[in-house]
N, C-alpha and C positions, 0 to 999 in steps of 0.2 A: 719303583723305589729301590729295587735291587741294583739297578745300574748306577743310581746315585751313590749307593754305598761303595760300589767298586771304584767309582771315581773320587771317593772321599768327599762327596758333596752333601751328605746328609748329617743332620745334627741329632744325635740320639739323647742329648741331655734333656732332662725334665726335672721338675720339682714334684715331689709327692707330698700331699697335704693330709693324708689319712692319719687318723689318730692324733691330730693336733688339737690342742685346747687353746682357744683364743682368750685374751685377757685385755681389759681396758686399762690404758695407762694415761691418766690425766696429766701427768708431767710432760709426756711426749705428745699429748693430744692426738692419740692414735690407738687403734686396736692392734695388738701385737699377736702374731701367730707364727708358727714354725713350719718350714718346708724342709724336706730332705732330698738332696740330689741323688743321682743314681749310684754315687759312691757312699751313700748314707751320711754324708756330711750335713750337719744341721745349718740351715740358713734362716736367720731371723728375718721375718717379713712384717710389714705393717701397712695399714691404710689409715690415712689421716682422718680426723674427725671432720675436717673441711670437705674432703671428698665424699664422705658419707652424707653430710648435710646437702651438698650440691647435687648429687647424682642418684640418691636413693631416698625413698619416702622414709623419713626419719622423725621420730618424736623425741629425740634427744636420748633415746636408749640405744647407744651406739653398739653395744654388744648384740642386742636383739636384731638391729639392722644388719650387722655383719653376718649373723647366722642366716638371716633370711636371704642374703645375697652372696653367700660365700662362693658359689660356683663361679660367678662373674669376677669376683675379687681374686680368687685363686688364679683364674685365667690371666688377669692383668699382671699379677705378680710373676707368673710363669713367663709371660712375654718379656717383662723387664729382665728376668734372669737370663733368658735366651739371648737378649741383646746386650748382656753384660752391663746393665745399668744399675750398678750397686752404689750405695752411699759410701762415704769415706770409711765408715766402720765395717763395711762388708755386708751390711743388711740391704734389704730391698724395701723401699717405701713407695706405695701407690698413692699418688697425689691426684688432685682434681684434674690437672692437665693430662693425666694418663688415661682418663676415662672418656 
């Protein structure tokens, strides 16, 4: 890994999801949660209700489903962040096709 750093080929960016509180947003039909990049900039993230329905065992308690699967959801949000796949408003939305 050190050689990659010397060559400028490593990406040290990441999103930190510690101390984030998720909330359900029925208007956006998503669970909203926050990530912070290594510069401490806040990035709004979300996972759609559709993705929760399609890929996780869900009894329509979206927040409970999010909490039970948050590690995988955070991983997917971080992948989109690293690929610069932001929404027009600068947020990250994990959709069914991302899982």
